[in-house]
Structure formats: C-alpha cells, structure tokens
C-alpha positions as CSV (number, residue, x, y, z in Angstrom):
1,M,52.7,336.2,133.0
2,Q,51.8,334.3,129.9
3,E,52.4,330.7,130.6
4,R,51.5,329.3,127.2
5,G,53.4,329.1,123.9
6,Y,54.2,327.3,120.7
7,V,54.9,323.5,121.0
8,L,56.3,321.4,118.1
9,V,55.5,317.8,118.6
10,V,57.6,315.3,116.8
11,Q,56.5,311.7,116.0
12,L,59.3,309.1,116.3
13,G,59.1,305.6,115.3
14,G,55.4,305.8,114.2
15,T,54.1,306.8,117.6
16,A,50.5,308.2,117.3
17,C,50.5,311.9,118.3
18,N,47.2,313.3,116.8
19,K,45.2,312.8,119.9
20,F,48.0,314.1,122.0
21,V,48.3,317.4,119.9
22,H,44.5,317.8,119.9
23,T,44.3,317.6,123.7
24,L,47.2,320.1,124.2
25,R,45.3,322.4,122.0
26,Q,42.3,322.2,124.4
27,F,44.7,323.2,127.1
28,Q,45.3,326.5,125.1
29,W,48.6,325.6,123.7
30,E,49.5,326.4,120.2
31,V,50.8,323.0,118.7
32,G,52.4,322.0,115.4
33,L,53.1,318.4,114.5
34,C,56.2,316.9,112.6
35,R,56.2,313.3,111.4
36,S,60.0,313.0,111.2
37,P,63.4,314.2,112.7
38,E,64.3,315.7,109.3
39,G,61.0,317.7,109.3
40,V,61.5,319.3,112.7
41,L,64.9,320.4,111.9
42,A,64.0,322.0,108.7
43,R,61.0,323.7,110.3
44,L,63.1,325.2,113.1
45,R,65.2,326.9,110.5
46,S,62.2,329.3,109.7
47,E,59.7,328.8,112.5
48,P,60.6,329.7,116.1
49,A,59.2,327.2,118.8
50,D,59.1,327.5,122.6
51,V,59.3,323.7,123.2
52,V,59.9,320.7,121.1
53,V,58.4,317.5,122.3
54,L,59.8,314.2,121.1
55,R,57.5,311.2,121.4
56,G,58.6,307.7,120.8
57,M,61.8,306.1,120.1
58,D,64.5,306.5,117.4
59,E,67.9,304.9,117.0
60,N,69.5,308.3,116.6
61,L,67.6,310.0,119.5
62,T,70.6,311.5,121.2
63,E,72.0,312.8,117.9
64,L,68.6,314.4,117.2
65,I,68.4,315.9,120.6
66,A,71.9,317.5,120.3
67,A,71.1,318.7,116.8
68,L,67.9,320.4,118.1
69,R,69.9,322.2,120.7
70,R,72.4,323.5,118.2
71,A,69.6,324.5,115.8
72,A,67.5,326.3,118.4
73,P,69.5,327.2,121.5
74,T,66.5,329.0,123.2
75,C,64.1,326.2,122.6
76,S,63.3,323.7,125.3
77,V,63.6,319.9,124.4
78,V,61.3,317.3,126.0
79,W,61.4,313.5,125.4
80,Q,58.6,311.0,126.3
81,S,59.8,307.4,126.1
82,P,57.3,304.8,125.1
83,D,58.4,302.4,128.0
84,D,60.2,302.8,131.3
85,M,63.7,303.1,130.0
86,P,66.0,304.7,132.6
87,Q,69.2,304.4,130.7
88,A,67.7,305.9,127.6
89,R,66.3,308.8,129.7
90,I,69.9,309.3,131.1
91,A,71.3,309.5,127.7
92,A,68.7,311.9,126.5
93,L,69.4,314.3,129.4
94,D,73.1,313.9,128.8
95,A,72.5,314.8,125.1
96,G,70.8,318.0,126.2
97,A,67.1,317.3,126.7
98,H,65.6,319.6,129.4
99,V,63.0,317.1,130.7
100,C,62.1,313.5,130.3
101,V,58.4,312.8,130.8
102,P,57.3,309.3,131.8
103,A,55.3,307.1,129.3
104,Q,52.2,307.2,131.6
105,A,52.1,311.1,132.1
106,N,48.6,312.5,131.6
107,I,47.8,315.7,129.9
108,P,47.4,317.9,133.1
109,E,51.0,316.7,134.0
110,W,52.2,317.6,130.5
111,D,50.5,320.9,130.9
112,A,52.3,321.5,134.1
113,V,55.8,320.5,132.7
114,L,55.3,322.8,129.6
115,R,54.1,325.8,131.7
116,N,57.2,325.4,133.9
117,L,59.4,325.3,131.0
118,I,57.9,328.6,129.6
119,R,58.3,330.2,133.0
120,C,62.0,329.3,133.1
121,Q,62.4,330.8,129.6
122,H,60.6,334.1,130.7
123,S,62.7,334.3,133.9
124,A,66.0,333.9,131.7
125,T,64.6,336.7,129.3
126,D,63.7,338.9,132.2
127,A,67.1,338.7,133.6
128,M,68.8,339.7,130.4
129,P,66.3,341.4,127.9
130,R,67.0,340.3,124.3
131,W,65.5,340.4,120.8
132,R,63.3,337.4,119.9
133,V,60.9,336.4,117.1
134,D,57.3,336.2,118.2
135,G,56.1,333.4,115.8
136,R,52.5,333.7,116.7
137,A,52.3,337.6,116.2
138,R,54.7,337.5,113.3
139,M,56.8,340.1,115.0
140,L,60.4,340.8,116.0
141,A,60.1,341.8,119.6
142,G,62.9,343.9,121.2
143,P,64.1,344.4,124.7
144,A,62.6,347.9,124.9
145,G,59.2,346.9,123.7
146,E,60.0,347.2,120.1
147,R,57.5,345.4,117.7
148,L,58.6,345.0,114.0
149,P,56.1,343.2,111.8
150,L,57.8,340.4,109.8
151,T,57.0,338.5,106.6
152,N,57.5,334.7,106.5
153,T,61.0,335.3,104.8
154,E,62.1,338.1,107.1
155,R,61.1,335.8,110.1
156,A,63.2,333.0,108.7
157,F,66.1,335.6,108.3
158,F,65.8,336.6,112.0
159,V,65.4,333.0,113.3
160,S,68.8,332.1,111.5
161,L,70.5,335.1,113.3
162,L,68.9,334.4,116.7
163,N,69.9,330.7,116.4
164,A,73.7,331.8,115.8
165,P,74.4,334.4,118.5
166,H,77.8,336.1,118.1
167,Q,78.4,334.5,114.7
168,C,78.5,336.3,111.2
169,L,76.5,334.2,108.7
170,P,77.5,334.5,105.1
171,R,75.0,336.1,102.8
172,E,74.6,333.0,100.5
173,G,73.9,330.8,103.4
174,F,70.6,332.3,104.8
175,F,68.3,330.8,101.9
176,P,70.3,327.9,100.3
177,D,67.3,326.4,98.7
178,A,66.0,329.6,97.2
179,A,68.4,329.8,94.2
180,R,70.8,327.5,92.4
181,D,73.3,330.5,92.1
182,P,74.7,331.3,95.5
183,M,75.1,334.9,94.4
184,D,71.4,335.2,93.7
185,G,70.9,334.2,97.3
186,A,73.4,336.7,98.6
187,R,71.7,339.5,96.5
188,R,68.3,338.4,97.8
189,V,69.3,338.7,101.5
190,D,70.8,342.1,100.7
191,V,67.5,343.3,99.4
192,L,65.6,341.9,102.3
193,V,68.0,343.7,104.9
194,S,67.5,346.9,103.0
195,R,63.7,346.7,103.2
196,L,63.9,345.6,106.8
197,R,66.0,348.9,107.5
198,S,63.5,351.0,105.8
199,K,60.6,349.4,107.7
200,A,62.4,349.7,111.0
201,R,63.1,353.4,110.3
202,R,59.5,354.1,109.6
203,L,58.7,352.6,113.0
204,N,61.7,354.5,114.7
205,I,63.4,351.2,115.6
206,D,67.1,350.5,115.5
207,L,67.4,347.3,113.5
208,P,69.7,344.9,115.5
209,V,71.5,343.7,112.4
210,L,75.1,344.3,111.7
211,A,76.4,343.9,108.2
212,V,80.1,342.5,107.9
213,R,81.7,343.9,104.7
214,G,82.3,341.2,102.2
215,W,80.9,338.5,104.3
216,G,77.3,338.6,105.6
217,Y,75.3,339.6,108.6
218,M,75.1,338.9,112.5
219,L,72.8,339.9,115.1
220,M,74.1,343.1,117.0
221,P,75.6,342.5,120.3
222,Q,73.5,343.4,123.3
223,G,73.9,347.1,124.1
224,A,75.2,348.1,120.8
225,A,72.4,350.1,119.5
226,G,73.0,352.5,116.6
227,L,75.7,350.3,115.1
228,G,73.4,348.5,112.7
229,A,74.8,350.3,109.7
230,A,78.5,350.0,110.6
231,G,80.5,348.0,108.1
232,Q,77.8,347.8,105.4
233,D,78.8,347.5,101.8
C-alpha cells in the first residue's frame, strides 16, 4: 500500500517552514508550502491535498481549521503548536483537526503521523470505493479503476464537485474569477463539461457528472452509473 501523499504545509505567524518542507521531501513526501491562511484556502479550491499541516499560531486558528474541513472534507488537518499549549490543542481538535503534533516532534515522528493518516484515508476509500482526483498523476481516478487525464482547469472543476458531495453547484460559481460576466463563467463550464464527456467516451468511461437543468452540476451519486447525461440542457 502506498503510504505517501501530497502534504500542504501552511506557515502561521511567521513560523519558519523551509527546512521542515525540505526534510519531509527527503522522506519521499510531495510537499507544497503556503505562507498564509488565505493562500491555503484558495489553493485547495483547485489542488487536492492529502494532508494540510498548520505550523505556528494564528489568532483565528480554530476558524481556519473549520474552514479547511469544509473546503476539503477528505483532507486530513494537522496542527503543530509552537509551545506546550494544551488548551489550544483541545480547541484545535474540537474545531476538527485530526491530530495535534507536539512542538518537539522530530521528522521520523512526523513521517509516522502522516503515514498513519494516509493509511486511514485508504482504509476509508477501500471500504467505500469512490471517485477522487489524483493530483500528482493529474487524473480522475474511479472506483472501478477508471483513469481520466485532466487539465488544470478540469482538475479544479472536479475538486469543486468532490468537495461538495450531494450538492448541485451553480454553473457560474465554478470559476468566479475567470470572467466578470457570470454568464461567461457559466458558458465556460458548459464547454468544459462537454469536452470532458467527449474525452470520457473515447476512453469508455461513464463521466460521474450530473447536469441539473437550469442550475448547474453535481457529482453523480454512488452507484448511479449511466445517468450522467440525465437532465442536461
């Protein structure tokens, strides 16, 4: 079983993270670095991560953790406090953090924590196969072994759908920064889905996207293969 993944490290309160990132990479982790809470939330809208690591202190820490859990429900959240702060750790766990790592933790301990989180994610996936975005391979991976290559824009589209299970997202909401006219954004996502369907057909894949007439798109419910075209405009 693959016990490595993509870790997004977030620098809080000016905490130095470059050495930490470099050393994790030596342990065969793929690592990205964000220097602000705003940066990680924006990045997660288009870039799937297996684990987000928060290092340092921020006055809005619990709000940030809750926002991360909402933005990326399948991503694990870890916080490392700069000092021994039991009440802050309790608050972080109550806000949704999966693990709080002590300030003195060394890299082998970090490696063990991260590998355990990846194992837990894989166990959940094995229990209930699902679609997911493989950010490293730039693929949409399906429960039956489907592999659909994705462009960066297509990847962002699927990350939005996967982060909002059982929800229909409006057409104009997928790429709010792409155009000043919301209708331009709506037309852009319609074209994107049309191209995805053509690509999926060439690979004999049932695209797990359901179009809701007059509104937008949602991820197809598990086990509803073959309904991807239902309700399309």
